[in-house]
C-alpha positions as CSV (number, residue, x, y, z in Angstrom):
1,X,99.8,115.0,123.8
2,X,102.7,117.3,122.9
3,X,105.8,116.1,121.0
4,X,109.4,117.2,121.5
5,X,108.9,119.9,118.8
6,X,105.9,121.4,120.4
7,X,103.5,119.8,117.8
8,X,101.3,116.8,118.1
9,X,102.7,113.6,119.6
10,X,104.5,111.5,117.1
11,X,104.6,107.7,117.3
12,X,108.1,106.4,117.9
13,X,109.6,104.5,115.0
14,X,110.2,101.4,117.2
15,X,106.5,101.2,117.9
16,X,105.7,101.4,114.2
17,X,108.4,98.7,113.4
18,X,106.9,96.3,116.0
19,X,103.4,97.0,114.8
20,X,104.3,96.2,111.2
21,X,106.0,92.9,112.2
22,X,103.1,91.9,114.4
23,X,100.6,92.7,111.5
24,X,102.5,90.3,109.2
25,X,102.7,87.6,111.9
26,X,99.0,88.0,112.7
27,X,98.2,87.4,109.0
28,X,100.4,84.3,109.0
29,X,103.3,85.6,106.8
30,X,106.8,85.0,108.0
31,X,110.0,86.8,107.1
32,X,111.4,83.5,105.9
33,X,108.5,82.9,103.5
34,X,109.2,86.3,101.9
35,X,112.9,85.6,101.8
36,X,112.4,82.4,100.0
37,X,110.7,84.4,97.2
38,X,113.7,86.7,97.1
39,X,116.1,83.7,97.0
40,X,114.2,82.2,94.1
41,X,114.4,85.5,92.2
42,X,118.0,86.3,92.9
43,X,119.9,83.0,93.3
44,X,120.4,82.3,89.6
45,X,122.3,85.7,89.3
46,X,124.2,85.7,92.5
47,X,126.8,82.9,93.2
48,X,127.0,82.0,96.9
49,X,123.7,83.7,97.8
50,X,122.2,82.1,100.9
51,X,118.7,82.3,102.2
52,X,120.2,84.1,105.2
53,X,121.3,86.9,103.0
54,X,117.7,87.2,101.7
55,X,116.3,87.2,105.2
56,X,118.6,90.1,106.1
57,X,117.4,92.0,103.0
58,X,113.8,91.4,103.9
59,X,114.4,92.6,107.5
60,X,116.1,95.7,106.2
61,X,113.2,96.5,103.9
62,X,110.8,96.2,106.8
63,X,112.7,99.0,108.6
64,X,111.6,101.5,105.9
65,X,108.8,103.7,107.1
66,X,107.2,103.7,103.7
67,X,106.9,99.9,103.8
68,X,105.7,99.9,107.5
69,X,103.0,102.4,106.8
70,X,101.9,100.5,103.7
71,X,101.6,97.3,105.7
72,X,99.7,98.9,108.5
73,X,97.1,100.5,106.1
74,X,96.7,97.5,103.8
75,X,96.5,94.9,106.5
76,X,94.0,97.0,108.4
77,X,91.8,97.2,105.3
78,X,91.9,93.5,104.8
79,X,91.0,92.9,108.4
80,X,88.2,95.4,108.4
81,X,86.8,93.7,105.2
82,X,86.9,90.3,106.9
83,X,85.0,91.8,109.8
84,X,82.5,93.3,107.3
85,X,83.2,96.8,108.7
86,X,83.7,98.7,105.5
87,X,80.9,100.7,104.0
88,X,79.2,99.8,100.7
89,X,80.3,99.5,98.0
90,X,83.9,99.4,99.3
91,X,83.2,96.3,101.4
92,X,82.1,94.4,98.3
93,X,85.0,95.7,96.2
94,X,87.7,94.8,98.8
95,X,86.0,91.5,99.8
96,X,85.9,90.3,96.1
97,X,89.4,91.8,95.2
98,X,87.7,93.4,92.2
99,X,90.1,93.4,89.2
100,X,89.6,97.1,88.4
101,X,90.1,98.3,92.0
102,X,93.8,98.8,91.7
103,X,94.3,100.7,95.0
104,X,95.9,97.6,96.6
105,X,98.5,97.5,93.7
106,X,99.1,101.2,94.0
107,X,100.0,101.0,97.7
108,X,102.4,98.1,97.0
109,X,103.9,99.9,94.0
110,X,104.3,103.2,96.0
111,X,106.3,101.3,98.6
112,X,108.8,100.0,96.0
113,X,109.6,103.3,94.4
114,X,112.5,104.1,96.8
115,X,114.4,101.0,95.5
116,X,114.5,102.0,91.8
117,X,113.3,100.6,88.5
118,X,114.5,97.1,89.2
119,X,112.1,96.9,92.2
120,X,109.3,98.3,90.1
121,X,109.7,95.7,87.4
122,X,110.2,92.9,89.9
123,X,107.0,94.0,91.7
124,X,105.2,93.7,88.3
125,X,106.6,90.2,87.8
126,X,105.6,89.0,91.2
127,X,102.1,90.6,90.9
128,X,101.6,88.7,87.7
129,X,103.2,85.3,88.5
130,X,102.3,85.0,92.2
131,X,105.4,83.1,93.5
132,X,105.4,81.2,96.9
133,X,103.3,82.6,99.7
134,X,102.0,85.3,97.3
135,X,100.1,82.6,95.5
136,X,98.7,81.3,98.8
137,X,97.5,84.7,99.8
138,X,95.9,85.4,96.4
139,X,93.8,82.2,96.8
140,X,90.8,83.1,98.9
141,X,90.0,80.5,101.6
142,X,86.8,80.8,103.6
143,X,86.3,84.3,104.9
144,X,89.9,85.4,104.6
145,X,90.6,88.7,102.7
146,X,94.1,89.3,101.4
147,X,93.3,91.9,98.8
148,X,96.1,94.2,100.0
149,X,98.4,91.7,101.7
150,X,99.4,89.7,98.5
151,X,100.5,93.0,96.9
152,X,102.3,94.1,100.0
153,X,104.2,90.9,100.2
154,X,105.1,91.3,96.5
155,X,106.3,94.8,97.3
156,X,108.5,93.6,100.2
157,X,110.0,90.8,98.1
158,X,110.6,93.1,95.2
159,X,112.4,95.6,97.4
160,X,114.5,92.9,99.0
161,X,115.4,91.5,95.6
162,X,116.4,94.9,94.4
163,X,118.7,95.4,97.4
164,X,120.4,92.0,96.6
165,X,120.9,93.0,93.0
166,X,122.4,96.4,94.0
167,X,124.6,94.7,96.6
168,X,125.9,92.2,94.0
169,X,127.0,95.1,91.8
170,X,128.8,96.7,94.7
171,X,130.5,93.5,95.5
172,X,131.5,92.8,91.9
173,X,133.3,96.2,91.8
174,X,135.3,95.1,94.8
175,X,136.1,91.7,93.2
176,X,133.8,89.8,95.5
177,X,130.4,88.1,95.6
178,X,127.9,86.8,98.1
179,X,130.1,83.8,98.8
180,X,132.5,86.2,100.4
181,X,130.2,87.9,102.8
182,X,128.1,86.9,105.8
183,X,124.4,87.8,106.0
184,X,125.1,90.7,108.4
185,X,127.3,92.3,105.7
186,X,124.5,92.2,103.1
187,X,123.5,95.8,103.8
188,X,125.5,97.9,101.2
189,X,125.1,101.2,103.0
190,X,127.1,99.8,106.0
191,X,129.9,98.0,104.2
192,X,130.8,99.5,100.9
193,X,132.0,103.0,100.6
194,X,129.6,105.2,98.6
195,X,127.0,102.5,98.2
196,X,123.3,103.2,98.9
197,X,120.3,101.0,99.9
């Protein structure tokens, strides 16, 4: 199918966004569960921070194509491993979440790079300490495989936490804090001159 530019057909970004959300839901991970991790990470440093601010931040992160693509690839790999559709030895490596595999962490880490060093260090912290739903995903139950998903959730939470930290700095420079803004004002790129995501 030809695209508008005469090249191959490109998938519309809305379709990718919906698919990424559906993949998370299919795997039993909610936006609120991820936002609770963000809240736990950022609340001690941000007076007036509400869970609703964190939900907005998670939702904004999930609009990033890098994150959407990482989710679609990683979740598909987990699902194929559950269905035993990967070839040997990859099937055994993914199924057992082999410690030296590292590809799952690299996909998660790659997705955080657009949010700067604070997102990278937060991802490392979450990967090591397994907070909230990340711990549940890391604990294998029955035939479930979450080799990629636990790292992807860590990545989303790390990015959303970084957004909150950057937004706090923007607010401080205006003499404000999270207590002064509604959740829909969390996005810095829309409400503070010169601020970036």
